[in-house]
A tleap script that builds the chain and sets N, CA, C and O, in Angstrom:
source leaprc.protein.ff14SB
mol = sequence {
  NMET VAL SER PRO PRO ILE LEU CYS LEU PRO
  ASP VAL SER ASN VAL PHE LYS LEU GLN THR
  ASP ALA SER ASP ILE GLY ASN GLY ALA VAL
  LEU THR HIE ASP ASP GLU ASN GLY ILE ARG
  HIE PRO VAL ALA PHE ALA SER ARG LYS LEU
  LEU PRO ARG GLU THR ARG TYR SER THR ILE
  GLU ARG GLU CYS LEU ALA ILE VAL TRP GLY
  ILE THR LYS PHE GLN ASP CYS LEU TYR GLY
  LYS GLU PHE PHE LEU GLU THR ASP TYR GLN
  PRO LEU GLN TYR LEU GLY ASN ALA GLN PHE
  GLN ASN GLY LYS LEU MET LEU TRP ALA LEU
  ILE LEU GLN PRO CYS ARG PHE VAL PHE ARG
  ALA ILE HIE GLY LYS GLY ASN VAL GLY ALA
  ASP PHE LEU SER ARG VAL PRO CYS CASP
}
set mol.1.N position { 125.091 131.723 -153.625 }
set mol.1.CA position { 124.156 130.806 -154.945 }
set mol.1.C position { 124.622 131.885 -155.973 }
set mol.1.O position { 124.523 131.466 -157.126 }
set mol.2.N position { 125.140 133.259 -155.868 }
set mol.2.CA position { 125.365 134.150 -156.715 }
set mol.2.C position { 126.522 134.879 -156.888 }
set mol.2.O position { 126.908 135.885 -157.482 }
set mol.3.N position { 127.054 133.778 -155.957 }
set mol.3.CA position { 128.977 134.336 -155.890 }
set mol.3.C position { 129.725 133.554 -156.496 }
set mol.3.O position { 129.192 132.531 -156.926 }
set mol.4.N position { 131.283 133.766 -156.753 }
set mol.4.CA position { 132.301 132.399 -157.434 }
set mol.4.C position { 132.168 131.886 -156.402 }
set mol.4.O position { 131.826 132.338 -155.309 }
set mol.5.N position { 132.654 130.134 -156.990 }
set mol.5.CA position { 132.210 130.068 -157.977 }
set mol.5.C position { 131.222 129.703 -158.317 }
set mol.5.O position { 130.581 128.947 -157.587 }
set mol.6.N position { 130.687 130.145 -159.674 }
set mol.6.CA position { 128.808 130.040 -159.899 }
set mol.6.C position { 128.708 128.200 -160.624 }
set mol.6.O position { 129.762 127.634 -160.913 }
set mol.7.N position { 127.859 127.754 -160.750 }
set mol.7.CA position { 127.639 126.048 -161.152 }
set mol.7.C position { 126.826 126.850 -162.490 }
set mol.7.O position { 125.927 127.687 -162.568 }
set mol.8.N position { 127.870 125.923 -163.694 }
set mol.8.CA position { 127.486 125.993 -164.810 }
set mol.8.C position { 127.232 125.334 -165.888 }
set mol.8.O position { 128.079 124.446 -165.794 }
set mol.9.N position { 126.814 125.182 -166.603 }
set mol.9.CA position { 126.351 123.757 -167.675 }
set mol.9.C position { 127.514 123.142 -168.020 }
set mol.9.O position { 128.640 123.581 -167.786 }
set mol.10.N position { 127.232 122.078 -168.602 }
set mol.10.CA position { 128.736 121.360 -168.669 }
set mol.10.C position { 129.348 121.645 -170.276 }
set mol.10.O position { 128.713 120.953 -171.072 }
set mol.11.N position { 130.242 122.349 -170.842 }
set mol.11.CA position { 130.805 122.519 -172.044 }
set mol.11.C position { 131.252 121.069 -172.641 }
set mol.11.O position { 132.092 120.655 -171.843 }
set mol.12.N position { 131.087 120.159 -173.624 }
set mol.12.CA position { 131.771 118.706 -173.815 }
set mol.12.C position { 133.245 119.451 -174.617 }
set mol.12.O position { 134.374 118.973 -174.505 }
set mol.13.N position { 132.972 120.460 -175.264 }
set mol.13.CA position { 134.432 120.672 -175.080 }
set mol.13.C position { 135.344 121.478 -174.867 }
set mol.13.O position { 136.075 122.130 -175.614 }
set mol.14.N position { 135.189 121.327 -173.081 }
set mol.14.CA position { 136.042 121.320 -172.413 }
set mol.14.C position { 136.630 120.226 -171.822 }
set mol.14.O position { 136.039 119.146 -171.814 }
set mol.15.N position { 138.438 120.451 -170.997 }
set mol.15.CA position { 138.848 119.141 -170.354 }
set mol.15.C position { 137.849 118.956 -169.030 }
set mol.15.O position { 137.615 120.152 -168.855 }
set mol.16.N position { 137.287 118.448 -168.240 }
set mol.16.CA position { 136.799 118.072 -167.070 }
set mol.16.C position { 138.007 117.813 -166.404 }
set mol.16.O position { 139.139 117.482 -166.755 }
set mol.17.N position { 137.397 118.077 -165.258 }
set mol.17.CA position { 138.356 117.577 -164.098 }
set mol.17.C position { 137.542 117.054 -163.029 }
set mol.17.O position { 136.497 117.619 -162.704 }
set mol.18.N position { 137.987 115.935 -162.423 }
set mol.18.CA position { 136.763 115.456 -161.757 }
set mol.18.C position { 137.850 115.223 -160.101 }
set mol.18.O position { 138.920 114.631 -159.962 }
set mol.19.N position { 136.933 116.027 -159.006 }
set mol.19.CA position { 137.776 116.190 -157.400 }
set mol.19.C position { 137.260 115.145 -156.834 }
set mol.19.O position { 136.068 115.350 -156.608 }
set mol.20.N position { 137.732 113.750 -156.381 }
set mol.20.CA position { 137.202 113.125 -155.988 }
set mol.20.C position { 137.377 113.090 -153.990 }
set mol.20.O position { 137.955 114.161 -153.807 }
set mol.21.N position { 137.278 112.769 -153.279 }
set mol.21.CA position { 137.839 112.637 -151.664 }
set mol.21.C position { 136.673 111.407 -150.756 }
set mol.21.O position { 135.545 111.092 -151.135 }
set mol.22.N position { 137.416 110.895 -149.471 }
set mol.22.CA position { 136.254 109.942 -148.623 }
set mol.22.C position { 137.203 110.345 -148.046 }
set mol.22.O position { 138.372 110.715 -148.157 }
set mol.23.N position { 135.782 110.053 -146.887 }
set mol.23.CA position { 136.356 110.664 -145.254 }
set mol.23.C position { 135.625 109.137 -144.609 }
set mol.23.O position { 134.922 108.309 -145.190 }
set mol.24.N position { 136.026 109.174 -143.458 }
set mol.24.CA position { 135.483 108.114 -142.435 }
set mol.24.C position { 133.490 107.687 -142.742 }
set mol.24.O position { 132.755 106.709 -142.603 }
set mol.25.N position { 133.435 108.343 -142.957 }
set mol.25.CA position { 131.463 108.743 -143.519 }
set mol.25.C position { 131.075 108.863 -144.721 }
set mol.25.O position { 129.937 108.605 -145.112 }
set mol.26.N position { 132.032 109.281 -145.430 }
set mol.26.CA position { 131.362 109.567 -146.852 }
set mol.26.C position { 131.991 109.498 -147.878 }
set mol.26.O position { 133.131 109.059 -147.730 }
set mol.27.N position { 131.585 109.863 -149.272 }
set mol.27.CA position { 132.646 109.618 -150.542 }
set mol.27.C position { 131.945 111.530 -150.882 }
set mol.27.O position { 130.858 111.915 -150.453 }
set mol.28.N position { 132.882 112.374 -151.687 }
set mol.28.CA position { 132.482 113.435 -152.375 }
set mol.28.C position { 133.234 113.745 -153.787 }
set mol.28.O position { 134.426 113.540 -154.017 }
set mol.29.N position { 132.263 114.288 -154.682 }
set mol.29.CA position { 132.745 114.428 -155.777 }
set mol.29.C position { 132.189 115.747 -156.432 }
set mol.29.O position { 131.033 116.139 -156.585 }
set mol.30.N position { 133.468 116.329 -156.785 }
set mol.30.CA position { 133.300 117.909 -157.865 }
set mol.30.C position { 133.349 117.367 -159.174 }
set mol.30.O position { 134.340 116.693 -159.454 }
set mol.31.N position { 132.538 117.520 -159.960 }
set mol.31.CA position { 133.409 117.876 -161.414 }
set mol.31.C position { 133.356 119.229 -162.020 }
set mol.31.O position { 132.550 120.104 -161.702 }
set mol.32.N position { 133.792 119.275 -162.443 }
set mol.32.CA position { 134.599 120.856 -162.916 }
set mol.32.C position { 135.544 120.914 -164.445 }
set mol.32.O position { 136.390 120.113 -164.842 }
set mol.33.N position { 135.115 121.976 -164.991 }
set mol.33.CA position { 136.000 122.520 -166.122 }
set mol.33.C position { 136.447 124.340 -166.268 }
set mol.33.O position { 135.906 125.422 -166.041 }
set mol.34.N position { 137.324 123.997 -166.615 }
set mol.34.CA position { 137.350 125.974 -167.248 }
set mol.34.C position { 136.958 126.472 -168.202 }
set mol.34.O position { 136.947 125.942 -169.313 }
set mol.35.N position { 136.679 127.268 -168.008 }
set mol.35.CA position { 136.150 128.848 -169.114 }
set mol.35.C position { 136.947 128.959 -169.699 }
set mol.35.O position { 138.100 128.621 -169.429 }
set mol.36.N position { 136.465 129.584 -170.894 }
set mol.36.CA position { 137.186 130.356 -172.159 }
set mol.36.C position { 139.025 131.271 -171.698 }
set mol.36.O position { 139.954 131.426 -172.490 }
set mol.37.N position { 138.985 131.727 -170.117 }
set mol.37.CA position { 139.360 132.594 -169.736 }
set mol.37.C position { 140.010 132.097 -168.657 }
set mol.37.O position { 140.402 132.802 -167.727 }
set mol.38.N position { 140.193 130.534 -168.749 }
set mol.38.CA position { 140.877 129.755 -167.687 }
set mol.38.C position { 140.374 129.688 -166.126 }
set mol.38.O position { 141.147 129.400 -165.212 }
set mol.39.N position { 138.921 130.005 -165.923 }
set mol.39.CA position { 138.854 130.006 -165.089 }
set mol.39.C position { 137.705 128.852 -164.925 }
set mol.39.O position { 136.764 128.502 -165.639 }
set mol.40.N position { 138.325 128.324 -163.377 }
set mol.40.CA position { 137.398 127.000 -163.307 }
set mol.40.C position { 136.532 127.029 -162.520 }
set mol.40.O position { 136.769 127.356 -161.357 }
set mol.41.N position { 135.106 126.644 -163.001 }
set mol.41.CA position { 133.732 126.229 -163.028 }
set mol.41.C position { 133.363 125.031 -162.717 }
set mol.41.O position { 133.566 124.076 -163.467 }
set mol.42.N position { 132.718 124.926 -161.456 }
set mol.42.CA position { 131.694 123.974 -160.719 }
set mol.42.C position { 130.623 123.404 -161.793 }
set mol.42.O position { 129.645 124.066 -162.140 }
set mol.43.N position { 130.905 122.120 -162.277 }
set mol.43.CA position { 129.447 121.941 -163.027 }
set mol.43.C position { 128.755 120.621 -162.281 }
set mol.43.O position { 127.827 120.176 -162.956 }
set mol.44.N position { 128.956 120.012 -161.243 }
set mol.44.CA position { 128.175 119.797 -160.238 }
set mol.44.C position { 128.884 119.029 -159.128 }
set mol.44.O position { 130.065 118.683 -159.123 }
set mol.45.N position { 128.044 118.842 -158.270 }
set mol.45.CA position { 128.463 118.053 -156.616 }
set mol.45.C position { 127.898 117.092 -156.666 }
set mol.45.O position { 126.894 117.001 -157.373 }
set mol.46.N position { 128.458 115.847 -155.774 }
set mol.46.CA position { 127.823 114.817 -155.623 }
set mol.46.C position { 128.133 114.207 -154.102 }
set mol.46.O position { 129.316 114.071 -153.792 }
set mol.47.N position { 127.527 113.991 -153.544 }
set mol.47.CA position { 128.381 113.134 -152.299 }
set mol.47.C position { 127.087 111.851 -151.420 }
set mol.47.O position { 125.863 111.768 -151.324 }
set mol.48.N position { 127.693 111.454 -151.182 }
set mol.48.CA position { 126.887 109.880 -150.562 }
set mol.48.C position { 127.563 109.221 -148.929 }
set mol.48.O position { 128.742 109.169 -148.581 }
set mol.49.N position { 126.424 108.818 -148.230 }
set mol.49.CA position { 127.184 107.911 -147.227 }
set mol.49.C position { 127.543 106.581 -147.607 }
set mol.49.O position { 127.083 105.676 -148.304 }
set mol.50.N position { 128.715 106.843 -146.757 }
set mol.50.CA position { 129.244 104.794 -146.317 }
set mol.50.C position { 128.189 103.827 -146.476 }
set mol.50.O position { 127.281 104.129 -145.701 }
set mol.51.N position { 127.902 102.760 -147.167 }
set mol.51.CA position { 127.173 101.905 -146.051 }
set mol.51.C position { 127.889 101.497 -145.029 }
set mol.51.O position { 129.095 101.740 -145.001 }
set mol.52.N position { 127.300 100.848 -144.077 }
set mol.52.CA position { 127.809 100.378 -142.582 }
set mol.52.C position { 129.198 99.453 -142.838 }
set mol.52.O position { 130.083 99.436 -141.983 }
set mol.53.N position { 129.306 98.708 -144.057 }
set mol.53.CA position { 130.110 97.788 -144.317 }
set mol.53.C position { 131.683 98.268 -144.946 }
set mol.53.O position { 132.758 97.687 -144.795 }
set mol.54.N position { 131.380 99.555 -145.706 }
set mol.54.CA position { 132.302 100.562 -146.212 }
set mol.54.C position { 133.004 101.330 -145.046 }
set mol.54.O position { 134.229 101.435 -144.987 }
set mol.55.N position { 132.123 101.876 -144.093 }
set mol.55.CA position { 133.117 102.313 -143.118 }
set mol.55.C position { 134.423 101.485 -142.580 }
set mol.55.O position { 135.352 102.161 -142.139 }
set mol.56.N position { 134.540 100.158 -142.590 }
set mol.56.CA position { 135.466 99.530 -142.270 }
set mol.56.C position { 136.617 98.974 -143.310 }
set mol.56.O position { 137.318 98.018 -142.975 }
set mol.57.N position { 136.727 99.411 -144.177 }
set mol.57.CA position { 137.349 99.169 -145.560 }
set mol.57.C position { 138.561 100.596 -144.887 }
set mol.57.O position { 138.386 101.523 -144.096 }
set mol.58.N position { 139.774 100.112 -145.713 }
set mol.58.CA position { 141.130 100.957 -145.374 }
set mol.58.C position { 140.555 101.913 -146.157 }
set mol.58.O position { 139.528 102.131 -146.799 }
set mol.59.N position { 142.140 102.653 -145.712 }
set mol.59.CA position { 141.582 104.342 -146.430 }
set mol.59.C position { 142.117 104.025 -148.079 }
set mol.59.O position { 141.201 104.308 -148.850 }
set mol.60.N position { 142.840 103.727 -148.504 }
set mol.60.CA position { 143.040 103.201 -149.637 }
set mol.60.C position { 142.049 102.574 -150.454 }
set mol.60.O position { 142.069 102.593 -151.685 }
set mol.61.N position { 141.162 102.007 -149.733 }
set mol.61.CA position { 139.874 101.127 -150.535 }
set mol.61.C position { 138.555 102.522 -150.421 }
set mol.61.O position { 137.578 102.725 -151.142 }
set mol.62.N position { 138.865 102.981 -149.684 }
set mol.62.CA position { 137.709 104.212 -149.281 }
set mol.62.C position { 137.836 105.386 -150.487 }
set mol.62.O position { 136.899 105.808 -151.164 }
set mol.63.N position { 139.041 105.738 -150.558 }
set mol.63.CA position { 139.786 106.389 -151.801 }
set mol.63.C position { 139.066 106.228 -152.750 }
set mol.63.O position { 138.181 106.917 -153.259 }
set mol.64.N position { 139.775 104.629 -153.117 }
set mol.64.CA position { 139.651 104.804 -154.554 }
set mol.64.C position { 137.790 104.165 -154.444 }
set mol.64.O position { 137.400 104.279 -155.606 }
set mol.65.N position { 136.814 103.696 -153.744 }
set mol.65.CA position { 135.418 103.814 -153.732 }
set mol.65.C position { 135.328 104.855 -154.245 }
set mol.65.O position { 134.745 104.665 -155.312 }
set mol.66.N position { 135.611 106.087 -154.102 }
set mol.66.CA position { 135.339 107.038 -154.229 }
set mol.66.C position { 135.337 108.290 -155.461 }
set mol.66.O position { 134.655 109.272 -155.756 }
set mol.67.N position { 136.826 107.414 -156.068 }
set mol.67.CA position { 137.151 107.329 -157.238 }
set mol.67.C position { 136.232 106.656 -158.484 }
set mol.67.O position { 135.812 107.248 -159.478 }
set mol.68.N position { 136.061 105.339 -158.151 }
set mol.68.CA position { 134.471 104.473 -159.110 }
set mol.68.C position { 133.231 105.228 -159.212 }
set mol.68.O position { 132.462 105.389 -160.160 }
set mol.69.N position { 133.214 105.747 -157.741 }
set mol.69.CA position { 131.581 105.875 -157.213 }
set mol.69.C position { 131.537 107.128 -158.448 }
set mol.69.O position { 130.710 107.042 -159.355 }
set mol.70.N position { 132.365 108.110 -158.385 }
set mol.70.CA position { 132.653 109.729 -158.717 }
set mol.70.C position { 132.832 109.403 -160.340 }
set mol.70.O position { 132.071 109.952 -161.137 }
set mol.71.N position { 133.830 108.519 -160.783 }
set mol.71.CA position { 133.540 108.359 -162.673 }
set mol.71.C position { 132.138 107.522 -162.865 }
set mol.71.O position { 131.640 107.458 -163.989 }
set mol.72.N position { 131.690 107.062 -162.057 }
set mol.72.CA position { 130.245 106.459 -162.143 }
set mol.72.C position { 129.220 107.238 -162.396 }
set mol.72.O position { 128.423 107.272 -163.333 }
set mol.73.N position { 129.412 108.212 -160.900 }
set mol.73.CA position { 128.443 109.552 -160.959 }
set mol.73.C position { 128.507 110.230 -162.320 }
set mol.73.O position { 127.424 110.784 -162.509 }
set mol.74.N position { 128.909 110.319 -162.818 }
set mol.74.CA position { 129.457 111.944 -163.743 }
set mol.74.C position { 129.683 111.053 -165.398 }
set mol.74.O position { 129.996 111.633 -166.438 }
set mol.75.N position { 129.445 109.649 -165.275 }
set mol.75.CA position { 129.640 108.696 -166.755 }
set mol.75.C position { 128.894 109.489 -167.839 }
set mol.75.O position { 129.404 109.587 -168.955 }
set mol.76.N position { 127.985 109.929 -167.627 }
set mol.76.CA position { 127.458 110.964 -168.898 }
set mol.76.C position { 128.491 111.996 -169.303 }
set mol.76.O position { 128.667 112.179 -170.507 }
set mol.77.N position { 129.182 112.681 -168.427 }
set mol.77.CA position { 130.115 113.793 -169.060 }
set mol.77.C position { 131.242 113.226 -169.383 }
set mol.77.O position { 131.955 113.675 -170.280 }
set mol.78.N position { 131.590 111.973 -168.559 }
set mol.78.CA position { 133.378 111.430 -168.785 }
set mol.78.C position { 133.217 110.480 -169.630 }
set mol.78.O position { 134.317 110.183 -170.095 }
set mol.79.N position { 132.171 109.691 -170.173 }
set mol.79.CA position { 132.470 108.667 -171.114 }
set mol.79.C position { 133.133 108.805 -172.445 }
set mol.79.O position { 132.747 109.797 -173.065 }
set mol.80.N position { 133.822 108.242 -172.908 }
set mol.80.CA position { 134.943 108.612 -173.881 }
set mol.80.C position { 135.339 109.720 -173.968 }
set mol.80.O position { 135.118 110.327 -175.016 }
set mol.81.N position { 136.071 110.373 -172.872 }
set mol.81.CA position { 136.927 111.763 -173.416 }
set mol.81.C position { 137.824 111.520 -172.191 }
set mol.81.O position { 137.482 110.802 -171.252 }
set mol.82.N position { 138.816 112.070 -172.256 }
set mol.82.CA position { 139.659 112.349 -171.513 }
set mol.82.C position { 140.000 113.467 -170.311 }
set mol.82.O position { 140.365 114.595 -170.645 }
set mol.83.N position { 139.904 113.208 -169.301 }
set mol.83.CA position { 139.686 113.624 -168.496 }
set mol.83.C position { 140.688 114.004 -167.149 }
set mol.83.O position { 141.530 113.115 -167.027 }
set mol.84.N position { 140.815 114.943 -166.232 }
set mol.84.CA position { 141.734 114.669 -165.131 }
set mol.84.C position { 141.146 114.417 -163.694 }
set mol.84.O position { 140.298 115.096 -163.116 }
set mol.85.N position { 141.673 113.490 -163.330 }
set mol.85.CA position { 141.117 112.987 -162.263 }
set mol.85.C position { 142.244 113.450 -160.741 }
set mol.85.O position { 143.449 113.197 -160.737 }
set mol.86.N position { 141.633 114.030 -159.764 }
set mol.86.CA position { 142.356 115.012 -159.292 }
set mol.86.C position { 142.095 114.129 -157.629 }
set mol.86.O position { 140.989 113.688 -157.317 }
set mol.87.N position { 142.775 114.063 -157.130 }
set mol.87.CA position { 142.627 113.641 -155.692 }
set mol.87.C position { 143.893 114.181 -154.395 }
set mol.87.O position { 144.861 114.807 -154.828 }
set mol.88.N position { 143.822 113.928 -152.981 }
set mol.88.CA position { 144.627 114.443 -152.602 }
set mol.88.C position { 145.295 113.182 -151.751 }
set mol.88.O position { 146.230 113.233 -150.952 }
set mol.89.N position { 144.618 112.184 -152.124 }
set mol.89.CA position { 145.717 110.777 -152.508 }
set mol.89.C position { 146.618 110.361 -153.219 }
set mol.89.O position { 146.311 109.759 -154.248 }
set mol.90.N position { 147.775 110.528 -152.931 }
set mol.90.CA position { 148.751 110.286 -153.608 }
set mol.90.C position { 148.955 108.650 -154.021 }
set mol.90.O position { 149.003 108.408 -155.227 }
set mol.91.N position { 149.073 107.546 -153.089 }
set mol.91.CA position { 149.348 106.054 -153.212 }
set mol.91.C position { 148.341 105.848 -154.366 }
set mol.91.O position { 148.555 104.860 -155.067 }
set mol.92.N position { 147.143 106.718 -154.717 }
set mol.92.CA position { 146.226 105.544 -155.982 }
set mol.92.C position { 146.582 106.287 -157.666 }
set mol.92.O position { 145.973 106.007 -158.698 }
set mol.93.N position { 147.660 107.210 -157.535 }
set mol.93.CA position { 148.175 107.551 -158.928 }
set mol.93.C position { 148.932 106.210 -159.571 }
set mol.93.O position { 149.264 106.361 -160.746 }
set mol.94.N position { 149.273 104.838 -158.934 }
set mol.94.CA position { 149.417 103.862 -159.458 }
set mol.94.C position { 148.304 102.341 -159.625 }
set mol.94.O position { 148.417 101.115 -159.612 }
set mol.95.N position { 147.577 103.053 -159.730 }
set mol.95.CA position { 146.200 102.570 -159.380 }
set mol.95.C position { 146.073 101.353 -160.988 }
set mol.95.O position { 145.834 100.147 -160.924 }
set mol.96.N position { 146.334 102.214 -162.354 }
set mol.96.CA position { 146.540 101.571 -163.244 }
set mol.96.C position { 147.982 100.662 -163.634 }
set mol.96.O position { 147.904 100.036 -164.691 }
set mol.97.N position { 149.016 100.570 -163.021 }
set mol.97.CA position { 150.408 99.696 -163.352 }
set mol.97.C position { 150.349 98.471 -162.211 }
set mol.97.O position { 150.717 97.314 -162.409 }
set mol.98.N position { 149.826 98.980 -161.035 }
set mol.98.CA position { 149.759 98.173 -159.862 }
set mol.98.C position { 149.386 96.987 -159.989 }
set mol.98.O position { 148.608 96.737 -160.909 }
set mol.99.N position { 149.820 95.952 -159.132 }
set mol.99.CA position { 149.279 94.831 -159.066 }
set mol.99.C position { 148.969 94.603 -157.439 }
set mol.99.O position { 149.840 94.643 -156.570 }
set mol.100.N position { 147.598 94.365 -157.214 }
set mol.100.CA position { 147.651 94.315 -156.067 }
set mol.100.C position { 146.812 93.412 -155.368 }
set mol.100.O position { 145.677 93.217 -155.802 }
set mol.101.N position { 147.309 92.689 -154.091 }
set mol.101.CA position { 146.729 91.256 -153.184 }
set mol.101.C position { 145.793 91.672 -153.060 }
set mol.101.O position { 144.986 90.785 -152.779 }
set mol.102.N position { 145.188 92.992 -153.125 }
set mol.102.CA position { 143.595 93.109 -152.426 }
set mol.102.C position { 142.651 93.078 -153.388 }
set mol.102.O position { 142.820 93.756 -154.402 }
set mol.103.N position { 141.342 92.174 -153.207 }
set mol.103.CA position { 140.557 92.077 -154.395 }
set mol.103.C position { 139.513 93.075 -154.716 }
set mol.103.O position { 138.793 93.110 -155.714 }
set mol.104.N position { 139.554 93.986 -153.574 }
set mol.104.CA position { 138.868 94.897 -154.330 }
set mol.104.C position { 139.633 95.963 -155.593 }
set mol.104.O position { 139.296 96.298 -156.729 }
set mol.105.N position { 140.689 96.230 -154.801 }
set mol.105.CA position { 141.328 97.138 -155.172 }
set mol.105.C position { 141.720 96.489 -157.115 }
set mol.105.O position { 142.038 97.321 -157.965 }
set mol.106.N position { 141.650 95.552 -157.333 }
set mol.106.CA position { 142.040 94.578 -158.469 }
set mol.106.C position { 140.894 95.068 -159.430 }
set mol.106.O position { 140.884 95.791 -160.427 }
set mol.107.N position { 139.658 94.184 -158.527 }
set mol.107.CA position { 138.157 95.058 -158.874 }
set mol.107.C position { 138.353 95.783 -159.823 }
set mol.107.O position { 138.408 95.653 -161.046 }
set mol.108.N position { 138.530 97.196 -158.538 }
set mol.108.CA position { 138.235 98.337 -159.198 }
set mol.108.C position { 139.110 99.118 -160.432 }
set mol.108.O position { 138.710 99.906 -161.289 }
set mol.109.N position { 140.338 98.627 -160.192 }
set mol.109.CA position { 141.265 98.783 -161.351 }
set mol.109.C position { 140.996 98.622 -162.520 }
set mol.109.O position { 141.118 99.377 -163.484 }
set mol.110.N position { 140.458 97.170 -162.387 }
set mol.110.CA position { 139.649 96.071 -164.328 }
set mol.110.C position { 138.103 97.477 -164.003 }
set mol.110.O position { 138.027 97.988 -165.120 }
set mol.111.N position { 137.369 97.966 -163.393 }
set mol.111.CA position { 137.007 98.418 -163.742 }
set mol.111.C position { 137.171 99.808 -164.174 }
set mol.111.O position { 136.154 100.338 -164.621 }
set mol.112.N position { 137.900 100.282 -164.146 }
set mol.112.CA position { 138.395 101.672 -164.106 }
set mol.112.C position { 139.613 102.215 -165.794 }
set mol.112.O position { 139.888 103.320 -166.263 }
set mol.113.N position { 140.011 100.791 -166.202 }
set mol.113.CA position { 140.716 100.200 -167.140 }
set mol.113.C position { 140.341 101.130 -168.554 }
set mol.113.O position { 141.180 101.872 -169.066 }
set mol.114.N position { 138.659 100.931 -169.205 }
set mol.114.CA position { 138.183 101.635 -170.369 }
set mol.114.C position { 138.262 103.176 -170.115 }
set mol.114.O position { 138.201 103.882 -171.121 }
set mol.115.N position { 138.409 103.881 -168.715 }
set mol.115.CA position { 138.566 105.406 -168.567 }
set mol.115.C position { 139.863 105.885 -168.910 }
set mol.115.O position { 140.970 105.365 -168.774 }
set mol.116.N position { 139.422 107.232 -169.487 }
set mol.116.CA position { 140.593 107.791 -170.207 }
set mol.116.C position { 141.064 109.042 -169.257 }
set mol.116.O position { 140.668 110.172 -169.543 }
set mol.117.N position { 142.031 108.797 -167.967 }
set mol.117.CA position { 141.912 110.049 -167.207 }
set mol.117.C position { 143.362 110.067 -166.861 }
set mol.117.O position { 144.001 109.016 -166.824 }
set mol.118.N position { 144.117 111.682 -166.506 }
set mol.118.CA position { 144.748 111.842 -165.980 }
set mol.118.C position { 145.081 111.999 -164.535 }
set mol.118.O position { 144.547 112.953 -163.970 }
set mol.119.N position { 145.705 111.391 -163.983 }
set mol.119.CA position { 145.826 111.539 -162.487 }
set mol.119.C position { 147.203 112.095 -162.194 }
set mol.119.O position { 148.396 111.855 -162.383 }
set mol.120.N position { 146.083 113.296 -161.420 }
set mol.120.CA position { 146.790 114.238 -160.780 }
set mol.120.C position { 146.261 114.316 -158.990 }
set mol.120.O position { 145.136 114.255 -158.493 }
set mol.121.N position { 147.673 114.479 -158.348 }
set mol.121.CA position { 147.781 114.295 -157.546 }
set mol.121.C position { 146.995 116.021 -156.163 }
set mol.121.O position { 147.282 117.008 -156.840 }
set mol.122.N position { 146.706 116.246 -155.610 }
set mol.122.CA position { 146.525 117.861 -155.010 }
set mol.122.C position { 146.524 117.688 -153.974 }
set mol.122.O position { 146.233 116.634 -153.408 }
set mol.123.N position { 146.969 119.051 -153.332 }
set mol.123.CA position { 146.934 118.918 -151.750 }
set mol.123.C position { 145.834 119.294 -151.157 }
set mol.123.O position { 145.096 120.200 -151.546 }
set mol.124.N position { 145.648 118.456 -149.975 }
set mol.124.CA position { 144.352 118.870 -149.146 }
set mol.124.C position { 143.532 120.165 -149.688 }
set mol.124.O position { 142.557 120.179 -150.439 }
set mol.125.N position { 144.210 121.232 -149.090 }
set mol.125.CA position { 143.712 122.637 -149.673 }
set mol.125.C position { 143.141 122.641 -150.885 }
set mol.125.O position { 141.948 122.936 -150.962 }
set mol.126.N position { 143.634 122.425 -151.660 }
set mol.126.CA position { 143.005 122.211 -153.255 }
set mol.126.C position { 142.042 121.148 -153.773 }
set mol.126.O position { 141.692 121.066 -154.950 }
set mol.127.N position { 141.531 120.105 -152.498 }
set mol.127.CA position { 140.187 119.894 -152.984 }
set mol.127.C position { 139.049 120.165 -151.959 }
set mol.127.O position { 138.205 119.309 -151.694 }
set mol.128.N position { 139.071 121.286 -151.449 }
set mol.128.CA position { 138.234 121.597 -150.555 }
set mol.128.C position { 136.675 121.173 -150.776 }
set mol.128.O position { 136.071 120.979 -149.721 }
set mol.129.N position { 136.123 121.043 -151.659 }
set mol.129.CA position { 134.590 120.705 -152.020 }
set mol.129.C position { 134.609 119.172 -151.840 }
set mol.129.O position { 133.841 118.617 -151.054 }
set mol.130.N position { 135.680 118.376 -152.735 }
set mol.130.CA position { 135.242 116.958 -152.675 }
set mol.130.C position { 135.271 117.139 -151.040 }
set mol.130.O position { 134.188 117.246 -150.463 }
set mol.131.N position { 136.264 117.168 -150.427 }
set mol.131.CA position { 136.751 117.148 -148.911 }
set mol.131.C position { 135.254 117.513 -147.866 }
set mol.131.O position { 134.816 117.015 -146.829 }
set mol.132.N position { 134.791 118.657 -148.791 }
set mol.132.CA position { 133.604 119.031 -147.658 }
set mol.132.C position { 132.343 117.872 -147.668 }
set mol.132.O position { 131.748 117.401 -146.699 }
set mol.133.N position { 132.171 117.608 -149.032 }
set mol.133.CA position { 131.444 116.429 -149.404 }
set mol.133.C position { 131.357 115.155 -148.927 }
set mol.133.O position { 130.300 114.542 -148.776 }
set mol.134.N position { 132.301 114.801 -148.721 }
set mol.134.CA position { 132.896 113.595 -147.936 }
set mol.134.C position { 132.534 113.707 -146.551 }
set mol.134.O position { 132.016 112.824 -145.867 }
set mol.135.N position { 132.896 115.033 -146.145 }
set mol.135.CA position { 132.184 114.490 -144.649 }
set mol.135.C position { 131.286 115.219 -144.224 }
set mol.135.O position { 131.189 115.391 -143.009 }
set mol.136.N position { 130.206 115.967 -145.311 }
set mol.136.CA position { 128.702 116.216 -144.987 }
set mol.136.C position { 127.847 115.491 -145.835 }
set mol.136.O position { 127.019 116.202 -146.404 }
set mol.137.N position { 127.794 114.184 -146.114 }
set mol.137.CA position { 127.504 113.453 -146.914 }
set mol.137.C position { 126.020 114.029 -147.230 }
set mol.137.O position { 125.603 114.925 -146.496 }
set mol.138.N position { 125.293 113.605 -148.175 }
set mol.138.CA position { 123.805 113.793 -148.475 }
set mol.138.C position { 122.609 113.041 -148.658 }
set mol.138.O position { 121.450 113.264 -148.307 }
set mol.139.N position { 123.248 111.903 -149.414 }
set mol.139.CA position { 122.215 110.959 -149.001 }
set mol.139.C position { 122.797 109.849 -148.421 }
set mol.139.O position { 122.093 108.930 -148.003 }
savepdb mol mol.pdb
quit
């Protein structure tokens, strides 16, 4: 609790970074931003257990659900601001401009349209917090 990274208060003058991940049992999200020295600090952590029907979703559906849920969870900090969305699931980088045959993905893409985010695909080892939270959901 007292060793880095230390949880800090959100600073709305900084650009937020939202990391999300999904597993077979849950979703995880970590909201961070960099301080004036360029050091990344976590602002908030969140996780949730998937509903029984959600456990049957395909991988792309679970990952997209994690993004929509994470943005909704932290909308107080993210609404109206441009932020970075970081995930280790690269196919979702085309979410904003793809034409889906899948109704769930199409609906979620429409829900995300008002959000101003820059998608960044990161390696799994760079997404440790969200990955851990998705595998050990809290609620």
